[in-house]
C-alpha positions as CSV (number, residue, x, y, z in Angstrom):
1,M,61.6,12.8,154.0
2,A,59.6,15.9,153.1
3,T,58.5,16.3,156.7
4,N,62.1,16.2,158.0
5,T,63.1,18.8,155.4
6,Q,60.3,21.1,156.4
7,S,61.2,20.8,160.1
8,I,64.8,21.7,159.4
9,R,63.7,24.7,157.4
10,R,61.4,25.9,160.2
11,R,64.1,25.8,162.8
12,G,65.7,29.1,161.8
13,I,68.1,31.0,164.1
14,Y,67.7,33.0,167.2
15,L,67.7,36.7,166.3
16,L,68.8,38.6,169.4
17,P,72.2,37.0,170.3
18,N,73.1,36.8,166.6
19,L,72.4,40.5,166.2
20,F,75.2,41.2,168.8
21,T,77.5,38.7,167.0
22,T,76.8,40.5,163.7
23,G,77.5,43.8,165.3
24,A,80.9,42.5,166.5
25,L,81.6,41.1,163.0
26,F,80.8,44.5,161.5
27,A,83.0,46.3,164.0
28,G,85.9,44.1,163.1
29,F,85.3,44.6,159.4
30,Y,85.0,48.4,160.0
31,A,88.3,48.3,161.8
32,I,90.0,46.9,158.7
33,T,88.4,49.4,156.3
34,S,89.3,52.3,158.6
35,A,92.9,51.2,158.7
36,M,93.0,51.0,154.9
37,N,91.9,54.6,154.9
38,H,94.6,55.5,157.5
39,H,92.0,56.2,160.2
40,Y,93.8,54.2,162.9
41,E,92.1,55.6,166.0
42,T,88.7,54.6,164.5
43,A,90.2,51.2,163.7
44,V,91.3,50.5,167.3
45,A,88.1,51.9,168.8
46,S,86.2,49.5,166.5
47,I,88.2,46.5,167.8
48,F,87.2,47.5,171.4
49,V,83.6,47.9,170.3
50,A,83.8,44.4,168.9
51,M,85.0,43.1,172.2
52,I,82.1,44.6,174.1
53,L,79.5,43.1,171.6
54,D,81.3,39.8,171.7
55,G,81.0,39.7,175.4
56,L,77.3,40.5,175.3
57,D,76.2,38.0,172.7
58,G,76.9,34.9,174.9
59,R,75.4,36.5,178.0
60,V,72.3,37.5,176.1
61,A,72.0,34.0,174.7
62,R,72.2,32.5,178.2
63,L,69.9,35.0,179.8
64,T,67.2,34.4,177.1
65,N,67.9,30.7,176.8
66,T,68.7,31.1,173.1
67,Q,72.0,29.2,172.9
68,S,72.5,27.2,169.7
69,E,75.2,25.4,167.8
70,F,74.7,27.9,164.9
71,G,75.3,30.8,167.3
72,A,78.5,29.2,168.7
73,Q,79.9,28.6,165.2
74,Y,78.9,32.1,164.0
75,D,80.5,33.6,167.1
76,S,83.8,31.8,166.3
77,L,83.8,33.1,162.7
78,S,83.1,36.6,164.0
79,D,85.9,36.3,166.5
80,M,88.3,35.2,163.7
81,V,87.6,38.4,161.8
82,S,87.4,40.8,164.7
83,F,90.3,39.5,166.9
84,G,92.4,37.5,164.5
85,V,92.4,39.2,161.1
86,A,91.5,42.8,162.1
87,P,94.2,43.6,164.7
88,A,96.9,41.9,162.6
89,L,95.9,43.9,159.5
90,V,95.6,47.2,161.4
91,M,99.0,46.6,162.9
92,Y,100.5,45.7,159.6
93,L,99.1,48.8,157.8
94,W,100.1,51.1,160.7
95,A,103.6,49.9,161.3
96,F,104.7,46.9,159.3
97,S,104.1,47.7,155.6
98,S,107.6,49.1,155.2
99,L,109.2,45.9,156.6
100,G,108.4,43.6,153.8
101,R,108.3,39.9,154.6
102,L,109.1,40.4,158.3
103,G,106.0,42.5,158.7
104,L,103.9,40.0,156.8
105,F,105.3,37.2,159.0
106,A,104.5,39.0,162.3
107,A,100.9,39.8,161.2
108,F,100.3,36.3,160.0
109,V,101.6,34.8,163.2
110,H,98.9,36.7,165.1
111,T,96.2,35.7,162.5
112,A,97.2,32.1,162.5
113,G,97.4,32.0,166.3
114,G,93.8,33.3,166.5
115,A,92.5,30.7,164.1
116,L,94.3,27.8,165.8
117,R,93.1,29.0,169.2
118,L,89.5,29.2,168.2
119,A,89.7,25.8,166.5
120,R,91.1,24.3,169.7
121,F,88.5,26.0,171.8
122,N,85.7,24.6,169.7
123,T,87.0,21.1,169.9
124,Q,87.5,21.1,173.6
125,I,84.4,23.1,174.7
126,E,82.7,20.0,176.2
127,T,85.7,18.7,178.1
128,A,87.7,21.8,179.1
129,D,87.8,23.1,182.7
130,K,85.3,26.0,182.7
131,R,87.4,27.9,185.2
132,Y,90.3,28.4,182.8
133,F,91.0,29.1,179.1
134,Q,93.8,27.2,177.5
135,G,95.9,29.9,175.7
136,L,95.3,33.6,175.7
137,P,91.7,34.4,174.6
138,S,91.7,36.1,171.2
139,P,89.8,39.2,172.3
140,A,92.5,39.9,175.0
141,A,95.3,39.4,172.4
142,A,93.5,41.8,170.1
143,A,93.1,44.3,172.9
144,I,96.8,44.3,173.6
145,L,97.6,45.3,170.0
146,A,94.8,47.8,169.7
147,G,95.7,49.4,173.1
148,F,99.4,49.6,172.0
149,I,98.5,51.4,168.8
150,W,96.1,53.7,170.6
151,I,98.8,54.7,173.1
152,C,101.3,55.4,170.3
153,L,98.8,57.5,168.4
154,E,97.9,59.4,171.5
155,H,101.5,60.3,172.3
156,Q,102.6,60.5,168.7
157,Y,105.4,58.1,169.0
158,D,107.7,57.7,166.0
159,I,106.7,54.4,164.2
160,D,110.3,53.8,163.0
161,V,111.4,53.8,166.7
162,I,108.8,51.3,168.0
163,K,108.1,49.1,165.0
164,Y,110.4,46.3,166.1
165,F,108.8,46.3,169.5
166,A,105.4,46.2,167.8
167,I,106.6,43.1,165.8
168,A,107.7,41.4,169.0
169,L,104.4,42.2,170.7
170,T,102.4,40.9,167.7
171,V,104.3,37.6,167.5
172,I,104.1,37.1,171.2
173,T,100.3,37.6,171.3
174,G,100.0,35.1,168.5
175,L,102.1,32.5,170.3
176,L,100.3,33.0,173.6
177,M,97.0,32.2,172.0
178,V,98.2,28.7,171.0
179,S,100.2,28.2,174.2
180,N,99.2,25.8,177.0
181,F,99.1,28.5,179.6
182,R,96.0,28.6,181.6
183,Y,94.1,31.9,181.9
184,S,91.3,32.5,184.3
185,S,87.9,32.6,182.6
186,F,86.2,34.5,185.6
187,K,83.2,32.2,185.1
188,Q,83.3,31.2,188.7
189,I,82.3,34.7,189.7
190,D,78.7,34.8,190.8
191,L,77.3,38.2,189.6
192,K,74.0,37.4,191.5
193,K,75.7,37.1,194.8
194,R,75.6,39.8,197.4
195,V,78.8,41.7,198.0
196,P,79.9,44.3,200.6
197,F,79.1,47.9,199.6
198,I,82.9,48.7,199.5
199,V,83.1,46.4,196.5
200,A,80.7,48.5,194.5
201,I,82.7,51.6,195.4
202,A,85.9,49.9,194.3
203,I,84.4,48.9,191.0
204,M,83.2,52.5,190.4
205,L,86.6,53.9,191.2
206,A,88.3,51.3,188.9
207,I,86.0,52.3,186.0
208,A,86.7,56.0,186.6
209,F,90.4,55.3,186.7
210,V,90.2,53.4,183.4
211,M,88.1,56.1,181.7
212,A,90.6,58.8,182.7
213,Q,93.3,57.3,180.6
214,P,91.5,54.5,178.6
215,Q,94.3,53.9,176.0
216,T,96.9,53.3,178.7
217,M,94.8,51.5,181.3
218,L,93.2,49.1,178.8
219,F,96.6,48.2,177.4
220,L,98.0,47.6,180.9
221,V,95.0,45.6,182.0
222,F,95.1,43.2,179.1
223,L,98.9,43.0,179.2
224,G,98.7,42.1,182.8
225,Y,96.1,39.4,182.0
226,A,98.5,38.1,179.3
227,V,101.2,37.8,181.9
228,S,98.9,36.1,184.4
229,G,98.7,33.0,182.3
230,P,102.3,31.9,182.6
231,L,102.2,32.8,186.3
232,I,99.1,30.8,187.0
233,T,100.4,27.8,185.1
234,L,103.8,27.8,186.8
235,T,102.3,28.2,190.2
236,Q,99.9,25.3,189.6
237,R,102.7,23.1,188.3
238,K,104.9,24.0,191.3
239,R,102.1,23.1,193.7
240,I,101.5,19.7,191.9
241,L,105.2,18.9,192.1
242,S,105.4,19.7,195.8
243,E,102.3,17.6,196.5
244,R,103.9,14.6,194.7
245,K,107.1,15.0,196.7
246,N,105.1,15.0,199.9
């Protein structure tokens, strides 16, 4: 019994991927504290930083062969803070605080949608089709809200004019996360595969285009991704129905 206890204590955790996860968690926490101090541009920037770090931790773990159950669970908790709680609270503090219960309801729908989406993802991780996500991924949902706030701040839109649209957007992102729509995971893309030189040029031009107007382009990119889920699902169902008829 003592030997088993010692072996469990010596297991420890892998440091490198969990450092990225901790960075993503801190970025989400910093987004919340920045919004509480009315620094909304810093808050939305922190959410995008959390997205970058969240995308790196899993890739670093796979590259260094340091995947673990602890890392997977820690990543989910980090995602809940950075992409479930943080964008909802930033949106609430920025636009919903004067709306009373309606604002609380909209912010909670997004938060609950993020929690339910992550719980479902964790329970289906072994059986799900790796090519698709079921429901809108929480980082993409967070990016839509953060991008929207960023655009409004950049153009100094009147909050009273757009707050009801913001409520609709917040509720919709929350519902899309728990929907059955299928979203491409892009995991079938082989980054080690050779591609024509024109592809590299196209990628550089796309990055330059995004950087020229990051707030608008990031919002449109992730909004387009959110719309792609229903389109993919409806197209696949239509194909299945046509095959059954034939």
